[in-house]
C-alpha positions in Angstrom: -35.4 26.9 -20.1 -31.9 25.6 -20.0 -32.2 24.9 -16.2 -35.3 22.8 -16.9 -33.3 20.7 -19.5 -30.5 20.2 -17.0 -33.0 19.2 -14.3 -34.6 16.7 -16.5 -31.2 15.2 -17.5 -30.1 15.0 -13.9 -33.3 13.4 -12.8 -33.1 10.8 -15.6 -29.5 10.2 -14.7 -30.3 9.6 -11.0 -33.1 7.2 -12.0 -30.8 5.3 -14.2 -28.0 5.1 -11.7 -30.4 3.9 -8.9 -31.4 0.8 -10.8 -30.0 -2.4 -9.2 -28.1 -3.6 -12.2 -26.4 -0.2 -12.6 -25.5 -0.1 -8.9 -24.0 -3.5 -9.2 -21.9 -2.5 -12.2 -20.7 0.6 -10.4 -19.9 -1.3 -7.3 -18.0 -4.0 -9.1 -16.0 -1.8 -11.5 -15.5 1.4 -9.4 -16.1 1.0 -5.7 -14.6 -2.5 -4.9 -11.4 -1.8 -6.7 -10.9 1.6 -5.1 -11.5 0.2 -1.7 -9.2 -2.8 -2.4 -6.4 -0.4 -3.7 -6.8 1.9 -0.7 -6.7 -0.9 1.8 -3.5 -2.3 0.1 -1.8 1.1 0.4 -2.9 1.6 4.0 -2.2 -2.0 5.2 1.5 -1.6 6.1 0.7 1.5 8.2 -2.0 -0.3 10.0 0.3 -3.1 10.9 3.0 -0.7 12.2 0.4 1.3 14.2 -0.9 -1.9 15.7 2.6 -3.1 16.7 3.4 0.3 18.2 0.1 0.2 20.1 0.8 -3.3 21.4 4.3 -2.4 22.5 3.1 0.7 24.3 0.4 -1.3 26.1 2.9 -3.9 27.2 5.3 -1.1 28.4 2.5 0.5 30.4 1.6 -2.9 32.0 5.2 -3.6 32.8 5.7 -0.1 34.4 2.5 -0.5 36.4 3.7 -4.0 37.6 7.1 -2.5 38.5 5.4 0.4 40.4 3.3 -2.1 42.4 6.3 -4.3 43.1 8.2 -1.2 44.3 5.4 -0.1 46.6 5.2 -3.5 48.3 8.8 -3.2 49.6 
C-alpha cells in the first residue's frame, strides 16, 4: 500500500519535472550556475596544464631537431 503511494508520487514528480517549462527553470537556476561555478574554479588549472603541455611539446620538438642535427654530422 505504502509503496503504491510512493510510486504514484514519484511518477507524478517525474511527469512534472519533464515538462519543458520546468526543465528550463531547473536549467536556468541550477545547472547553468553549477557549470559556470565549476568552470571558474577549474579554469586556472586548465591554463596551467595547457602551458605545461605546450612547453613539453616544444621541448620534445627541440630535442628531436637537435638529434637530427647531431646525426647529420
